[in-house]
KEBA-237987 format. One line per 8 residues: number of its first residue (from 0); their letters; for each residue y, x, z of C-alpha. Coordinates in Angstrom, 1 decimal. Each point is the difference from the previous one (the first is absolute). Example, Ala and Ser with C-alpha at 12.3 -4.5 7.8 and 13.67 -1.06 7.14 Angstrom:
KEBA-237987
0 = as = -4.5 12.3 7.8 | 3.4 1.4 -0.7;
***
This chain:
KEBA-237987
0 = mslkvaiq = 0.0 0.0 0.0 | 3.3 1.5 -1.0 | 3.2 -1.5 1.5 | 3.6 0.2 -1.1 | 1.6 1.2 3.2 | 3.9 0.3 0.7 | 1.3 1.9 3.0 | 3.4 -1.0 1.4;
8 = mdpihtin = 0.8 3.1 2.1 | 3.0 2.4 0.9 | 0.6 2.7 -2.4 | -3.2 1.6 -1.1 | 1.5 3.6 -0.2 | 1.1 0.0 3.6 | -3.5 -0.6 1.7 | -2.2 2.7 1.8;
16 = inadstfa = -3.2 -0.4 -1.9 | -1.9 1.5 3.0 | 1.0 -2.9 2.4 | 1.1 -2.9 -2.2 | -2.4 -3.0 0.2 | 1.4 -1.4 -3.2 | -0.9 2.9 -1.8 | -3.6 -0.1 1.4;
24 = lgleaqar = -0.1 -3.7 -1.0 | 1.2 1.0 -3.5 | -2.4 2.8 -0.5 | -3.0 -2.1 0.9 | 0.9 -2.8 -2.4 | 0.4 2.6 -2.7 | -3.4 1.4 0.8 | -1.4 -3.6 -0.3;
32 = ghelyyye = 1.3 -0.4 -3.5 | 2.9 -2.1 0.9 | 3.4 0.0 -2.1 | 2.9 1.1 2.2 | 3.5 -0.9 -0.5 | 3.1 0.9 2.4 | 3.2 -1.6 0.9 | 2.6 0.3 2.8;
40 = prelsmrd = 1.1 -3.3 1.8 | 3.3 0.2 -1.5 | -1.4 -0.2 -3.5 | -1.4 -3.4 0.8 | 1.6 -3.2 -1.4 | -0.8 -3.8 -0.2 | 1.5 -2.1 -3.1 | -0.8 -3.5 -0.4;
48 = grvyahgr = -2.7 0.2 2.7 | -1.7 2.8 -1.9 | -0.4 3.3 1.9 | 0.2 3.4 -1.9 | 0.9 3.5 0.8 | 1.2 3.0 -2.2 | -2.9 2.6 0.8 | -2.2 2.4 -1.6;
56 = smtlrrei = -3.6 0.9 -0.4 | -1.2 2.7 2.5 | -2.6 2.6 0.2 | -0.5 1.8 3.4 | -1.3 3.2 0.8 | -0.5 2.2 3.3 | 2.4 2.8 -1.2 | 2.8 0.7 2.4;
64 = gnhstlgs = 3.3 -0.1 -2.2 | -1.9 -1.5 -2.9 | -1.5 -2.9 1.4 | 0.9 -2.8 -2.3 | 0.4 -0.6 -3.7 | 2.2 -3.0 -1.0 | 0.0 -1.7 -3.4 | 3.1 -1.8 -1.8;
72 = leklelek = 2.0 -2.7 1.7 | -1.2 -3.3 -0.8 | 0.3 -3.7 1.3 | -3.0 -0.9 2.1 | -0.9 -3.7 0.3 | -1.6 0.0 3.3 | -1.9 -3.3 -0.4 | -2.0 1.8 -2.5;
80 = fdvvlmrq = -1.2 2.6 2.2 | -3.0 -0.3 2.1 | 1.3 1.7 3.2 | 3.5 0.8 1.6 | -0.2 2.5 2.9 | 3.4 -0.6 1.7 | 0.5 3.5 1.7 | 3.5 0.6 0.6;
88 = dppfdmgy = 0.9 1.2 3.3 | 2.1 -2.3 2.3 | 2.7 -0.6 1.7 | -1.1 -3.6 -0.2 | 3.5 -1.3 -0.9 | 1.2 -2.7 -2.4 | -0.8 2.1 -3.0 | -3.6 0.3 1.1;
96 = itvthmle = -0.3 -3.8 0.8 | 1.5 -0.9 -3.3 | -2.8 2.2 -1.9 | -2.7 -2.0 2.1 | 1.4 -3.3 -1.4 | 0.1 1.2 -3.6 | -3.7 1.4 0.2 | -1.2 -3.1 1.8;
104 = tihprtlv = 0.5 -2.0 -3.4 | -2.6 2.1 -1.7 | -2.4 0.3 2.9 | -3.1 -0.7 0.0 | -0.2 -0.1 -3.8 | 1.0 3.5 0.1 | -1.4 1.4 3.4 | 2.9 1.2 2.1;
112 = vndpaevr = -1.1 2.5 2.7 | 0.9 -0.9 2.7 | 0.5 -3.7 -0.6 | 3.9 -0.2 -0.4 | 0.6 -3.2 2.0 | -2.2 1.3 2.7 | 1.9 3.6 0.1 | 3.1 -2.1 0.4;
120 = napeklfa = -1.4 -2.3 2.9 | -1.3 3.0 1.8 | 2.9 2.4 0.9 | -1.8 3.0 1.4 | 1.3 -0.1 3.7 | 0.5 -3.8 0.3 | -3.5 -0.9 -1.4 | -1.9 2.1 2.7;
128 = irfegllp = 1.6 -2.3 2.5 | -2.1 -2.9 -1.2 | -3.0 1.5 1.6 | 0.3 -0.7 3.7 | -0.9 2.7 2.5 | -0.3 2.7 -2.6 | 3.6 1.5 0.4 | 1.7 1.7 2.9;
136 = ptlisrdp = 2.8 -1.9 1.6 | 2.4 -0.8 -2.7 | 3.3 -1.5 -0.6 | 1.7 -0.9 -3.3 | 3.8 -0.9 0.5 | 3.6 0.5 -0.6 | 1.1 -0.6 3.5 | 1.1 3.0 1.8;
144 = qeirafrr = -0.6 -2.1 3.4 | -3.8 -0.4 -1.1 | -0.2 3.5 -1.0 | 1.4 1.4 3.1 | -2.1 -2.2 2.2 | -3.0 1.1 -2.1 | 0.9 3.6 1.0 | 0.5 -0.7 3.6;
152 = efgdiivk = -3.5 -1.5 -0.1 | -1.9 2.8 -1.7 | 2.3 2.9 0.5 | -1.4 2.2 -2.8 | 0.5 -1.7 -3.4 | 0.0 0.3 -3.7 | 2.7 -1.5 -2.1 | -0.3 -0.2 -4.0;
160 = plfgnggm = 1.1 -2.0 -2.8 | -1.9 -3.3 -0.7 | -0.4 0.8 -3.7 | 0.0 4.0 0.2 | -2.6 2.0 -1.2 | -1.2 3.9 0.1 | 1.2 0.4 3.5 | 3.8 -0.4 -0.9;
168 = gvfrlreg = 2.2 -1.1 2.7 | -2.6 0.0 2.6 | 1.3 1.1 3.4 | -1.6 0.5 3.5 | 2.3 -1.0 3.0 | -1.3 1.0 3.3 | 1.1 -1.6 3.2 | 3.7 0.9 0.7;
176 = denlnsll = 0.6 1.1 -3.6 | 3.8 -0.7 -0.7 | -0.4 -0.5 -3.6 | -1.4 -3.6 -0.2 | 3.3 -1.8 -0.3 | 1.4 2.4 -2.7 | -3.2 -0.2 -1.8 | 0.1 -3.9 -0.2;
184 = emfgqmnr = 3.6 0.2 -1.1 | -1.1 2.3 -2.9 | -2.9 -2.4 -1.1 | 2.3 -3.0 0.4 | 2.5 1.7 -2.5 | -2.7 1.0 -2.7 | -1.4 -3.6 -0.2 | -0.6 -3.4 1.5;
192 = epvivqqy = -3.6 0.3 0.7 | -1.7 0.2 3.3 | -1.5 3.3 1.3 | -3.5 0.3 1.2 | -0.4 1.4 3.8 | -3.3 1.2 1.3 | -1.3 1.4 3.2 | -0.5 3.7 -0.6;
200 = lpdvrkgd = -3.7 0.8 -0.1 | -0.6 3.6 1.3 | -3.4 0.0 -2.0 | 2.0 0.7 -3.0 | 0.0 3.6 1.1 | -3.6 -0.2 -0.8 | 0.7 -1.4 -3.3 | 1.0 -2.9 -2.0;
208 = kriilvdg = -3.2 -1.2 -2.0 | 0.3 -1.2 -3.6 | -2.9 -2.2 -0.9 | -0.6 -1.1 -3.6 | -1.6 -3.3 -0.6 | -1.1 -1.3 -3.3 | -0.7 -3.7 -0.5 | 0.3 -0.4 3.8;
216 = kpvgavnr = -2.7 2.7 0.9 | 0.9 3.5 1.4 | -0.7 2.8 -2.4 | 1.3 3.1 1.7 | 2.7 1.3 2.4 | 2.2 3.0 0.6 | 1.8 0.9 3.4 | 3.6 1.1 -0.1;
224 = vpaadear = 1.0 2.3 2.8 | 3.9 0.2 0.4 | 1.6 3.3 0.4 | 0.9 1.3 3.4 | 3.8 -0.9 -0.5 | -0.7 -3.3 -1.6 | -0.7 -3.4 1.1 | -0.9 -1.1 -3.9;
232 = snlhvggm = -3.5 0.9 -1.3 | 0.6 -0.7 -3.7 | -1.3 2.8 -2.0 | 3.2 0.6 -2.2 | 1.8 0.8 3.5 | -2.4 2.6 1.3 | -2.9 -2.0 1.3 | -3.2 1.8 -0.2;
240 = aektvltk = -3.1 -1.8 -1.6 | -3.4 0.3 1.9 | -3.4 -1.1 -0.9 | -1.0 -3.0 2.0 | -2.6 -2.9 0.5 | 0.7 -3.8 1.2 | -0.2 -0.8 3.5 | -1.7 -3.1 1.2;
248 = reheicei = 3.6 -1.6 0.7 | 1.1 0.9 -3.6 | -3.0 -1.6 -1.4 | 0.9 -3.0 2.1 | 3.5 -0.1 -1.4 | -1.4 0.1 -3.7 | -2.5 -2.7 0.7 | 2.8 -2.1 1.2;
256 = igpdlrkr = 2.4 0.4 -2.7 | -2.3 0.7 -2.8 | -1.1 -3.5 -1.0 | 3.9 -1.1 -0.1 | 0.8 2.9 -2.3 | -2.7 -0.9 -2.4 | 0.8 -3.7 -0.1 | 3.4 0.9 -0.9;
264 = glifvgid = -0.6 2.4 -2.7 | 1.1 3.1 1.6 | -2.6 2.3 -1.6 | 1.3 3.4 1.2 | 1.5 0.2 3.3 | 0.8 2.8 2.4 | 0.3 -0.9 3.7 | 1.4 2.3 2.8;
272 = vigdylte = -1.6 0.3 3.5 | 1.2 1.8 3.0 | -2.6 0.2 2.7 | -1.3 -3.6 0.5 | 3.1 -1.7 -1.9 | 0.7 -1.0 -3.4 | 3.7 0.9 -0.9 | 0.3 -0.8 -3.8;
280 = invtsptg = -1.9 -1.7 -2.8 | 1.1 1.8 -3.3 | -0.4 -2.1 -3.1 | 2.6 1.0 -2.4 | -0.8 3.6 -0.9 | -2.7 1.4 2.3 | -0.6 3.6 0.1 | -2.4 2.7 1.4;
288 = iqeidrfd = -3.1 -0.3 -2.2 | 0.3 3.4 -1.2 | 0.0 1.4 3.5 | -3.0 -2.0 1.1 | -1.9 1.0 -3.3 | 0.4 3.6 0.7 | -1.1 -0.4 3.6 | -2.9 -2.2 -0.7;
296 = qtniaatv = -1.2 0.9 -3.5 | 0.6 -3.8 -1.0 | 1.8 -1.6 -3.2 | 2.0 -2.9 1.5 | 1.6 -0.5 -3.3 | -3.3 -0.9 -1.5 | -0.7 -2.6 3.0 | 3.4 -1.4 -0.9;
304 = wdaiearr = -0.8 -0.3 -3.9 | -3.3 -1.4 1.0 | 1.7 -2.9 1.7 | 2.4 -0.4 -2.8 | -2.5 -0.2 -2.7 | -2.1 -2.3 1.9 | 2.9 -2.5 -0.5 | 0.4 0.3 -3.7;
***
């Protein structure tokens, strides 16, 4: 079975081919004989209800500095494709939301991964809250009084943007830290969105585990340990990747959320777990599969494509 596949992603020439999950997915698709095309979100348009993009055919190779060859610019009528991979990075802003509305008009005739309506309905930090008892104490609010009361109750807290990504704008505020009011003023000037506030989990020093689920089933994990002078464990800000296995509690978390992910058409998902707590469910553009593959000698991209092909 040969599929016509369009990959909606950030600029292909900027990626780190030894870390980028989209690159791994593209290589696997190509190895299976699927026809690849590439476009950026800014090249997506809708006219009279028809969705198209100006993009190019694409060939990939694992050669640093020479990892892609693109064809001539052409109009890609996305309803004529078999699969669209929606793989651009957040932030999950109105631009991102608009893209989900546009792609929803072609899904599922053209299979969009992940389901664009469910991506829109599952903002990564808000979605996790639906699963009662899995998160640490968590507050979502713009009200400074509520946030200050939460800090008085728990002392050591994490404050971060509700729709941020990649560890950007994440602050740890210990009890007595004098920067809380200034920080809330800054967030308030930047946008009108609430912030998310959580009790700080000391277990983060042992690592923030990224677990990949495909069709609601866990297929691998990597532990990300923050640097000594960092509260964040994201790999691109200095976190160190470690080989890991799932604990009993992590299997329980996956069993609780997995059926809902599958029902929603969220084929490729990355969740974050610190200690015994789920902290995020990443449905927009999950990462981490190349690190897991290197540690475990697996091919998670192949598992993702098995799930996609089963739906065509």
